[in-house]
MMTF fields as JSON, N, C-alpha, C and O atoms, coordinates in Angstrom:
{
  "mmtfVersion": "1.0.0",
  "mmtfProducer": "UNKNOWN",
  "numBonds": 319,
  "numAtoms": 320,
  "numGroups": 80,
  "numChains": 1,
  "numModels": 1,
  "chainsPerModel": [1],
  "groupsPerChain": [80],
  "chainIdList": ["A"],
  "bondAtomList": [4, 2, 8, 6, 12, 10, 16, 14, 20, 18, 24, 22, 28, 26, 32, 30, 36, 34, 40, 38, 44, 42, 48, 46, 52, 50, 56, 54, 60, 58, 64, 62, 68, 66, 72, 70, 76, 74, 80, 78, 84, 82, 88, 86, 92, 90, 96, 94, 100, 98, 104, 102, 108, 106, 112, 110, 116, 114, 120, 118, 124, 122, 128, 126, 132, 130, 136, 134, 140, 138, 144, 142, 148, 146, 152, 150, 156, 154, 160, 158, 164, 162, 168, 166, 172, 170, 176, 174, 180, 178, 184, 182, 188, 186, 192, 190, 196, 194, 200, 198, 204, 202, 208, 206, 212, 210, 216, 214, 220, 218, 224, 222, 228, 226, 232, 230, 236, 234, 240, 238, 244, 242, 248, 246, 252, 250, 256, 254, 260, 258, 264, 262, 268, 266, 272, 270, 276, 274, 280, 278, 284, 282, 288, 286, 292, 290, 296, 294, 300, 298, 304, 302, 308, 306, 312, 310, 316, 314],
  "bondOrderList": [1, 1, 1, 1, 1, 1, 1, 1, 1, 1, 1, 1, 1, 1, 1, 1, 1, 1, 1, 1, 1, 1, 1, 1, 1, 1, 1, 1, 1, 1, 1, 1, 1, 1, 1, 1, 1, 1, 1, 1, 1, 1, 1, 1, 1, 1, 1, 1, 1, 1, 1, 1, 1, 1, 1, 1, 1, 1, 1, 1, 1, 1, 1, 1, 1, 1, 1, 1, 1, 1, 1, 1, 1, 1, 1, 1, 1, 1, 1],
  "groupList": [{"groupName": "MET", "atomNameList": ["N", "CA", "C", "O"], "elementList": ["N", "C", "C", "O"], "formalChargeList": [0, 0, 0, 0], "bondAtomList": [1, 0, 2, 1, 3, 2], "bondOrderList": [1, 1, 2], "singleLetterCode": "M", "chemCompType": "L-PEPTIDE LINKING"}, {"groupName": "LYS", "atomNameList": ["N", "CA", "C", "O"], "elementList": ["N", "C", "C", "O"], "formalChargeList": [0, 0, 0, 0], "bondAtomList": [1, 0, 2, 1, 3, 2], "bondOrderList": [1, 1, 2], "singleLetterCode": "K", "chemCompType": "L-PEPTIDE LINKING"}, {"groupName": "LEU", "atomNameList": ["N", "CA", "C", "O"], "elementList": ["N", "C", "C", "O"], "formalChargeList": [0, 0, 0, 0], "bondAtomList": [1, 0, 2, 1, 3, 2], "bondOrderList": [1, 1, 2], "singleLetterCode": "L", "chemCompType": "L-PEPTIDE LINKING"}, {"groupName": "SER", "atomNameList": ["N", "CA", "C", "O"], "elementList": ["N", "C", "C", "O"], "formalChargeList": [0, 0, 0, 0], "bondAtomList": [1, 0, 2, 1, 3, 2], "bondOrderList": [1, 1, 2], "singleLetterCode": "S", "chemCompType": "L-PEPTIDE LINKING"}, {"groupName": "PHE", "atomNameList": ["N", "CA", "C", "O"], "elementList": ["N", "C", "C", "O"], "formalChargeList": [0, 0, 0, 0], "bondAtomList": [1, 0, 2, 1, 3, 2], "bondOrderList": [1, 1, 2], "singleLetterCode": "F", "chemCompType": "L-PEPTIDE LINKING"}, {"groupName": "ILE", "atomNameList": ["N", "CA", "C", "O"], "elementList": ["N", "C", "C", "O"], "formalChargeList": [0, 0, 0, 0], "bondAtomList": [1, 0, 2, 1, 3, 2], "bondOrderList": [1, 1, 2], "singleLetterCode": "I", "chemCompType": "L-PEPTIDE LINKING"}, {"groupName": "HIS", "atomNameList": ["N", "CA", "C", "O"], "elementList": ["N", "C", "C", "O"], "formalChargeList": [0, 0, 0, 0], "bondAtomList": [1, 0, 2, 1, 3, 2], "bondOrderList": [1, 1, 2], "singleLetterCode": "H", "chemCompType": "L-PEPTIDE LINKING"}, {"groupName": "CYS", "atomNameList": ["N", "CA", "C", "O"], "elementList": ["N", "C", "C", "O"], "formalChargeList": [0, 0, 0, 0], "bondAtomList": [1, 0, 2, 1, 3, 2], "bondOrderList": [1, 1, 2], "singleLetterCode": "C", "chemCompType": "L-PEPTIDE LINKING"}, {"groupName": "GLU", "atomNameList": ["N", "CA", "C", "O"], "elementList": ["N", "C", "C", "O"], "formalChargeList": [0, 0, 0, 0], "bondAtomList": [1, 0, 2, 1, 3, 2], "bondOrderList": [1, 1, 2], "singleLetterCode": "E", "chemCompType": "L-PEPTIDE LINKING"}, {"groupName": "ALA", "atomNameList": ["N", "CA", "C", "O"], "elementList": ["N", "C", "C", "O"], "formalChargeList": [0, 0, 0, 0], "bondAtomList": [1, 0, 2, 1, 3, 2], "bondOrderList": [1, 1, 2], "singleLetterCode": "A", "chemCompType": "L-PEPTIDE LINKING"}, {"groupName": "VAL", "atomNameList": ["N", "CA", "C", "O"], "elementList": ["N", "C", "C", "O"], "formalChargeList": [0, 0, 0, 0], "bondAtomList": [1, 0, 2, 1, 3, 2], "bondOrderList": [1, 1, 2], "singleLetterCode": "V", "chemCompType": "L-PEPTIDE LINKING"}, {"groupName": "ARG", "atomNameList": ["N", "CA", "C", "O"], "elementList": ["N", "C", "C", "O"], "formalChargeList": [0, 0, 0, 0], "bondAtomList": [1, 0, 2, 1, 3, 2], "bondOrderList": [1, 1, 2], "singleLetterCode": "R", "chemCompType": "L-PEPTIDE LINKING"}, {"groupName": "TRP", "atomNameList": ["N", "CA", "C", "O"], "elementList": ["N", "C", "C", "O"], "formalChargeList": [0, 0, 0, 0], "bondAtomList": [1, 0, 2, 1, 3, 2], "bondOrderList": [1, 1, 2], "singleLetterCode": "W", "chemCompType": "L-PEPTIDE LINKING"}, {"groupName": "THR", "atomNameList": ["N", "CA", "C", "O"], "elementList": ["N", "C", "C", "O"], "formalChargeList": [0, 0, 0, 0], "bondAtomList": [1, 0, 2, 1, 3, 2], "bondOrderList": [1, 1, 2], "singleLetterCode": "T", "chemCompType": "L-PEPTIDE LINKING"}, {"groupName": "PRO", "atomNameList": ["N", "CA", "C", "O"], "elementList": ["N", "C", "C", "O"], "formalChargeList": [0, 0, 0, 0], "bondAtomList": [1, 0, 2, 1, 3, 2], "bondOrderList": [1, 1, 2], "singleLetterCode": "P", "chemCompType": "L-PEPTIDE LINKING"}, {"groupName": "GLY", "atomNameList": ["N", "CA", "C", "O"], "elementList": ["N", "C", "C", "O"], "formalChargeList": [0, 0, 0, 0], "bondAtomList": [1, 0, 2, 1, 3, 2], "bondOrderList": [1, 1, 2], "singleLetterCode": "G", "chemCompType": "PEPTIDE LINKING"}, {"groupName": "TYR", "atomNameList": ["N", "CA", "C", "O"], "elementList": ["N", "C", "C", "O"], "formalChargeList": [0, 0, 0, 0], "bondAtomList": [1, 0, 2, 1, 3, 2], "bondOrderList": [1, 1, 2], "singleLetterCode": "Y", "chemCompType": "L-PEPTIDE LINKING"}, {"groupName": "ASN", "atomNameList": ["N", "CA", "C", "O"], "elementList": ["N", "C", "C", "O"], "formalChargeList": [0, 0, 0, 0], "bondAtomList": [1, 0, 2, 1, 3, 2], "bondOrderList": [1, 1, 2], "singleLetterCode": "N", "chemCompType": "L-PEPTIDE LINKING"}, {"groupName": "ASP", "atomNameList": ["N", "CA", "C", "O"], "elementList": ["N", "C", "C", "O"], "formalChargeList": [0, 0, 0, 0], "bondAtomList": [1, 0, 2, 1, 3, 2], "bondOrderList": [1, 1, 2], "singleLetterCode": "D", "chemCompType": "L-PEPTIDE LINKING"}],
  "groupTypeList": [0, 1, 2, 2, 3, 4, 5, 6, 7, 8, 9, 5, 1, 10, 2, 11, 3, 3, 10, 4, 12, 5, 10, 10, 9, 9, 4, 9, 13, 0, 14, 5, 0, 4, 15, 4, 10, 13, 16, 5, 17, 9, 9, 9, 9, 15, 12, 18, 14, 16, 2, 13, 18, 2, 2, 15, 13, 3, 13, 9, 2, 2, 10, 5, 15, 4, 3, 4, 13, 9, 7, 12, 10, 4, 12, 13, 15, 5, 16, 11],
  "groupIdList": [1, 2, 3, 4, 5, 6, 7, 8, 9, 10, 11, 12, 13, 14, 15, 16, 17, 18, 19, 20, 21, 22, 23, 24, 25, 26, 27, 28, 29, 30, 31, 32, 33, 34, 35, 36, 37, 38, 39, 40, 41, 42, 43, 44, 45, 46, 47, 48, 49, 50, 51, 52, 53, 54, 55, 56, 57, 58, 59, 60, 61, 62, 63, 64, 65, 66, 67, 68, 69, 70, 71, 72, 73, 74, 75, 76, 77, 78, 79, 80],
  "secStructList": [7, 2, 2, 2, 2, 2, 2, 2, 2, 2, 2, 2, 2, 2, 2, 2, 7, 2, 2, 2, 2, 2, 2, 2, 2, 2, 2, 2, 2, 2, 2, 2, 2, 2, 2, 2, 2, 2, 2, 2, 1, 4, 4, 4, 7, 1, 2, 2, 2, 2, 2, 2, 2, 2, 2, 2, 2, 2, 2, 2, 2, 2, 2, 2, 2, 2, 2, 2, 2, 2, 2, 2, 2, 2, 2, 2, 2, 2, 7, 7],
  "xCoordList": [15.999, 17.069, 18.191, 18.792, 18.479, 19.541, 19.18, 20.051, 17.907, 17.472, 17.65, 18.106, 17.299, 17.48, 18.961, 19.328, 19.788, 21.225, 21.767, 22.604, 21.292, 21.7, 21.272, 22.057, 20.038, 19.534, 20.314, 20.645, 20.607, 21.374, 22.779, 23.256, 23.432, 24.783, 24.788, 25.666, 23.825, 23.758, 23.416, 23.93, 22.567, 22.224, 23.446, 23.653, 24.249, 25.469, 26.434, 27.057, 26.568, 27.461, 27.001, 27.82, 25.695, 25.171, 25.382, 25.794, 25.113, 25.252, 26.704, 26.972, 27.633, 29.047, 29.677, 30.782, 28.996, 29.522, 29.436, 28.439, 30.461, 30.444, 29.574, 29.045, 29.423, 28.62, 27.161, 26.501, 26.665, 25.279, 25.028, 24.013, 25.932, 25.743, 25.918, 25.28, 26.76, 26.898, 25.614, 25.165, 25.025, 23.768, 22.646, 21.835, 22.589, 21.571, 21.734, 20.747, 22.975, 23.222, 22.855, 22.289, 23.17, 22.841, 21.335, 20.841, 20.601, 19.158, 18.448, 17.294, 19.111, 18.513, 18.708, 17.835, 19.838, 20.1, 19.478, 19.287, 19.161, 18.596, 17.273, 17.131, 16.301, 15.057, 15.285, 14.602, 16.234, 16.523, 17.106, 16.731, 18.019, 18.61, 17.549, 17.535, 16.677, 15.63, 14.635, 14.071, 14.42, 13.561, 14.15, 13.429, 15.461, 16.11, 16.072, 15.82, 16.32, 16.293, 14.887, 14.73, 13.877, 12.503, 12.114, 11.376, 12.602, 12.294, 12.969, 12.373, 14.206, 14.917, 14.259, 14.141, 13.834, 13.159, 11.67, 10.861, 11.32, 9.962, 8.907, 7.731, 9.298, 8.317, 7.738, 6.574, 8.536, 8.073, 7.866, 7.954, 7.596, 7.431, 6.125, 5.093, 6.182, 5.005, 5.424, 6.602, 4.432, 4.73, 5.038, 5.874, 4.38, 4.579, 6.015, 6.591, 6.631, 8.031, 8.991, 9.953, 8.717, 9.569, 9.547, 10.604, 8.366, 8.262, 8.74, 9.288, 8.538, 9.033, 10.556, 11.134, 11.207, 12.67, 13.187, 14.17, 12.54, 12.969, 12.832, 13.733, 11.718, 11.496, 12.474, 13.007, 12.715, 13.65, 15.058, 15.729, 15.522, 16.871, 16.992, 17.994, 15.994, 16.021, 16.052, 16.784, 15.266, 15.234, 16.583, 17.08, 17.176, 18.483, 19.541, 20.346, 19.552, 20.53, 20.302, 21.263, 19.056, 18.775, 19.193, 19.709, 18.974, 19.387, 20.907, 21.433, 21.608, 23.069, 23.576, 24.494, 22.993, 23.402, 23.139, 23.971, 21.99, 21.687, 22.659, 23.092, 23.007, 23.939, 25.31, 25.912, 25.813, 27.11, 27.074, 28.028, 25.996, 25.884, 25.835, 26.499, 25.057, 24.966, 26.311, 26.713, 27.001, 28.33, 29.306, 30.096, 29.26, 30.172, 29.901, 30.835, 28.632, 28.282, 28.745, 29.37, 28.441, 28.798, 30.296, 30.857, 30.954, 32.391, 33.154, 34.075, 32.77, 33.472, 33.124, 33.926, 31.945, 31.564, 32.303, 32.597, 32.611, 33.285, 34.783, 35.382, 35.388, 36.837, 37.404, 38.467, 36.734, 37.269, 37.81, 38.302],
  "yCoordList": [-122.452, -122.915, -121.886, -121.709, -121.209, -120.216, -119.032, -118.457, -118.669, -117.549, -117.869, -117.02, -119.072, -119.456, -119.509, -119.154, -119.942, -119.963, -118.551, -118.293, -117.647, -116.245, -115.621, -114.927, -115.867, -115.321, -115.893, -115.162, -117.171, -117.807, -117.212, -116.928, -117.024, -116.462, -115.03, -114.67, -114.216, -112.835, -112.767, -111.901, -113.653, -113.674, -114.031, -113.457, -114.963, -115.319, -114.143, -113.887, -113.42, -112.263, -111.176, -110.563, -110.935, -109.901, -110.288, -109.45, -111.528, -111.948, -111.995, -111.81, -112.234, -112.26, -110.868, -110.692, -109.892, -108.536, -107.857, -108.004, -107.126, -106.405, -105.154, -104.707, -104.593, -103.384, -103.66, -102.821, -104.802, -105.161, -105.164, -104.639, -105.744, -105.828, -104.466, -104.201, -103.605, -102.246, -101.459, -100.738, -101.59, -100.893, -101.433, -100.656, -102.734, -103.32, -102.794, -102.446, -102.734, -102.23, -100.757, -100.343, -99.956, -98.525, -98.305, -97.496, -99.016, -98.834, -99.506, -99.182, -100.434, -101.036, -100.16, -100.112, -99.468, -98.629, -97.244, -96.569, -96.814, -95.478, -95.28, -94.26, -96.184, -95.98, -95.972, -95.254, -96.762, -96.791, -95.459, -94.938, -94.905, -93.609, -92.508, -91.677, -92.495, -91.478, -91.673, -90.703, -92.912, -93.156, -92.569, -91.974, -92.732, -92.141, -90.624, -89.981, -90.041, -88.577, -88.042, -87.021, -88.704, -88.26, -88.436, -87.618, -89.497, -89.724, -88.683, -88.219, -88.311, -87.296, -85.936, -85.177, -85.625, -84.36, -84.542, -84.725, -84.491, -84.82, -83.847, -84.205, -82.624, -81.644, -82.064, -81.787, -82.723, -83.121, -84.626, -85.195, -85.27, -86.722, -87.095, -86.46, -88.097, -88.58, -89.25, -89.278, -89.788, -90.504, -89.567, -89.886, -88.421, -87.516, -87.013, -87.128, -86.46, -86.027, -87.198, -87.066, -88.334, -89.515, -89.971, -90.163, -90.148, -90.64, -89.61, -89.976, -88.317, -87.274, -87.289, -87.237, -87.358, -87.415, -88.69, -88.659, -89.794, -91.078, -91.084, -91.541, -90.584, -90.549, -89.607, -89.93, -88.446, -87.499, -88.036, -87.88, -88.662, -89.205, -90.412, -90.555, -91.269, -92.434, -91.985, -92.549, -90.982, -90.482, -89.904, -90.166, -89.117, -88.533, -89.612, -89.524, -90.622, -91.705, -92.513, -92.931, -92.732, -93.484, -92.71, -93.298, -91.394, -90.582, -90.587, -90.735, -90.427, -90.444, -91.817, -91.911, -92.881, -94.23, -94.528, -95.142, -94.1, -94.303, -93.539, -94.047, -92.318, -91.511, -92.164, -92.24, -92.638, -93.308, -94.59, -94.889, -95.341, -96.58, -96.296, -96.975, -95.301, -94.956, -94.461, -94.828, -93.639, -93.162, -94.316, -94.359, -95.249, -96.382, -97.262, -97.724, -97.491, -98.343, -97.703, -98.364, -96.419, -95.777, -95.49, -95.514, -95.221, -94.966, -96.229, -96.176, -97.36, -98.603, -99.062, -99.736, -98.705, -99.089, -98.303, -98.828, -97.033, -96.178, -96.438, -96.513, -96.575, -96.619, -98.031, -98.19, -99.005, -100.365, -100.787, -101.907],
  "zCoordList": [47.898, 48.74, 48.819, 49.879, 47.719, 47.72, 48.613, 49.267, 48.643, 49.471, 50.949, 51.715, 51.355, 52.757, 53.138, 54.258, 52.229, 52.475, 52.634, 53.499, 51.803, 51.883, 53.211, 53.856, 53.612, 54.873, 56.049, 56.983, 56.018, 57.089, 57.186, 58.284, 56.061, 56.038, 56.575, 57.359, 56.165, 56.634, 58.12, 58.828, 58.599, 60.026, 60.861, 61.93, 60.393, 61.117, 61.153, 62.184, 60.032, 59.996, 60.956, 61.64, 61.011, 61.9, 63.354, 64.156, 63.711, 65.1, 65.564, 66.751, 64.668, 65.037, 65.038, 65.55, 64.478, 64.406, 65.768, 66.475, 66.131, 67.407, 67.333, 68.351, 66.15, 65.996, 66.342, 66.954, 65.964, 66.269, 67.77, 68.23, 68.529, 69.975, 70.64, 71.658, 70.096, 70.635, 70.41, 71.301, 69.24, 68.953, 69.843, 70.348, 70.037, 70.913, 72.337, 72.986, 72.826, 74.177, 74.296, 75.308, 73.274, 73.321, 73.344, 74.129, 72.494, 72.455, 73.63, 73.911, 74.32, 75.506, 76.737, 77.604, 76.824, 77.998, 77.884, 78.895, 76.672, 76.492, 77.237, 77.911, 77.16, 77.917, 79.427, 80.157, 79.888, 81.325, 81.772, 82.822, 80.98, 81.325, 81.341, 82.25, 80.359, 80.337, 81.474, 81.981, 81.872, 83.03, 84.299, 85.1, 84.493, 85.665, 85.62, 86.639, 84.446, 84.325, 84.58, 85.25, 84.065, 84.286, 85.743, 86.292, 86.376, 87.789, 88.674, 89.646, 88.346, 89.126, 88.952, 89.913, 87.742, 87.464, 87.776, 86.867, 89.039, 89.492, 88.985, 88.913, 88.632, 88.156, 86.805, 86.516, 85.988, 84.664, 84.567, 83.479, 85.686, 85.671, 84.983, 85.197, 84.182, 83.469, 82.176, 81.82, 81.48, 80.248, 79.094, 78.249, 79.044, 77.909, 77.794, 76.713, 78.85, 78.703, 78.443, 77.686, 79.074, 78.886, 77.439, 76.837, 76.872, 75.509, 74.492, 73.452, 74.782, 73.886, 73.828, 72.742, 74.979, 75.002, 74.356, 73.616, 74.628, 74.065, 72.545, 71.842, 72.043, 70.601, 69.916, 68.855, 70.512, 69.909, 69.842, 68.821, 70.899, 70.913, 69.986, 69.285, 69.978, 69.08, 67.623, 66.81, 67.3, 65.928, 65.53, 64.435, 66.424, 66.115, 65.923, 64.996, 66.779, 66.636, 65.36, 64.715, 64.996, 63.774, 62.528, 61.577, 62.528, 61.377, 61.242, 60.139, 62.352, 62.316, 61.893, 61.078, 62.434, 62.057, 60.591, 59.922, 60.087, 58.674, 57.796, 56.762, 58.197, 57.411, 57.348, 56.277, 58.491, 58.493, 57.667, 56.949, 57.762, 56.995, 55.499, 54.716, 55.101, 53.683, 53.154, 52.05, 53.925, 53.501, 53.374, 52.431, 54.309, 54.277, 53.056, 52.4, 52.756, 51.617, 50.312, 49.482, 50.131, 48.871, 48.787, 47.692, 49.909, 49.894, 49.504, 48.689, 50.085, 49.752, 48.337, 47.691, 47.857, 46.505, 45.448, 44.374, 45.742, 44.758, 44.737, 43.664, 45.893, 45.972, 46.171, 46.771, 45.693, 45.75, 44.431, 44.295]
}
């Protein structure tokens, strides 16, 4: 019962957080933007350039996001 209460509390915190919705919006618009860029660049149109660009950008954003999250967790843990 305590585990379900913990999961419920954390889910409410995540859904009420503005950062969660900003990340969802960024990752939802990214494929659309790359689709437009690939469509405009007709010489390289196809799935391979689209998925390569999408994967590279997603990976870079995830690494940066993980780094900021890890720094925030350890910074607040040390200096509190």
